[in-house]
N, C-alpha and C positions, 0 to 999 in steps of 0.2 A: 905559602900561606902559613902564618904562625898563629896559634891560639895560646894566649897568655892567661894563666890563672895567677893573679897577683894578690897576695895577702899583705895588708899593711901590718907592720910589727905591732906587738902589744904595747900598751901605754908604758912609757919609761918612767921609772921613779925619778922624781925631782924635776920633771919637765914643765909642770904647770906654771903658766905665766911667763915662761922664758922662751927666747928665740933659740930653737934647737934645730940645728942642721947637722953638722959633723961632730958636734959635742957627743962624746961616746957614753951615753947613759945606758944603764942596764935596766931591763924590765924585772919586775918581781919574778922569781923563779917559777911560781905557780902559774902566772899568766903566760909565760913562755911555754910551759908544758901543756897548758890548756889549748893554746893555739896549735901547737904541734899535733895534739890529739885530733883537733878539728881538721887539720890539713890531711892527716893520715886517713881519717874517716871519709873525707870528701874524695880522696884519691881512690879508695876502695869502692865507694859507691859509683863513681864515674869511670872506673877502669883506667885510671891515670897511672903513669909509671912512678915508681918510688924514687924519683930523682927531683932535686930542687936546687935552685940557685938562690943565694942569700947575700945581702949586703954585708960588708965586713964590720959594720957597726954592731955593737953588742945587742941592741934591741932586736936585731934580725938574726944575728949569728947564734944567739942563745936558743932560738927556736930550732935552727939547724942542728945544733948539738943534740937536742932531744931526738930529732928524726934520725940522725946518724946512729944514735944508740939503738934505735929500732931497725937498723939495717938499711936505711936509705942512703943513696949516694947524694952527698951534699957538696956543692961547689960554691965557694966564696968568690963573688965577682964584684970588683971595685966599681964597675959601671952602674951598679944598683945603689950606690951611696946617695944620701940626701944632698940637697943644695948646700954649698958652703957659704955661710953668711959672714965669713971673714971676722972682723972685729966685733960684730954683733953676736956671734955664736956663743951661746951660753948665758948671755945677759938677760935680765928681766926686760920685757918689752917696755916697761916704764922708764928704763934707763937709756933707751935709744931715742935720740932727738927726733921730734915730730917732723922737722924739715927734712931729715935724712930719709925717713919712711915715705914722706910725700914725694921726694925725688925718685925713689925706687918705684912707687906706684905710677908716677908720670911716664916711666919707661920700663915697665915690668920686664920686658923681654931682654933689654940690652944694658940696664943699669946693674952694676954689681953691688948688692947690698953689703954694707960694711967692708967694701973692698974685696969681697970674696968672689963668688962665681955668678955669672949671669944666668937667667932662666934659659937663654938661647944655648949656653954651654951645657946646661943640664939636659935640655931637649936633644942636643947632639949626642950625649952619652946614652940617652934612652933609645934613640934611633940606631946607634951603633950596637946596642944590645939586641934590639929587635931584629936588625938586619943580619946578625951573626948566626942565625939558625932558623930552622923552620920546624913545623910540627907543633906538638903540644909541649909547652914549657911552664913549669910551676916556679914561683919565686916568692920570696919574702923581702919586701922593700919598704919604702917610705911614702908618706902622703904626697910630698912634693914631686917625687918621681912618678907616682901614679897619675897625678894631675897633669904633669908634663906629657905623659903618654897619651892621655885622653883629650887634652885641650890645647896642645901646641902642634899645629900642623907642620910637617916638614917644610922648611923654607919660609915659614911665617915671618912677616915683617913687623907685626905689631900684635900685642896681646892687651886687651882692655882689663885693667886691674879691677874696675867696678864689676866686671862679670866673672872674675876669677872665683871658682868655687872653693868652699872649705874642703880641707882634705878628708878622705874617707875616714871613718871611725877606726880607732885601733882594733886590729884583728879582722877588719872587714875584708871580704873577698870581692875582687873586681875582675870580671872576665872580659877579654878583649881579643878580637880577631884582627890581624893585620895582614 
């Protein structure tokens, strides 16, 4: 059994109104430090180990840098990256053709938005991460990654876009046992 303590990264500068997946935006330095403080305080309160895995994207990695400065063991793990939106990545949502978004929503699990990565591929990365260890694991990752963890069952054949939830708020903690 694995208990995951997943924090969504802090809000990234320049992300508002844009399709952001693998676009490597940095968070404000103060936001990254504040989240690192909250993670450290949560770990102390709950007796969690000072070890964390982070996505290689700066909005997660910058939090890990603070924790490393404070003596934590930080592992950068590519399986924690956000969905790759291909040609859409980094564009304002208003510049992405509505019919392309509709095609993605019609087959949310298997359509590769912007020619990037499918939600099924993201879910496979999530399952690979979860299956690679047991015990308590702390991580800083992305909203799409967390939603795939919580809302895509292993072996799912379909995901209803109309019921797909909004991502957790920046800095939010989501706990999950698998």
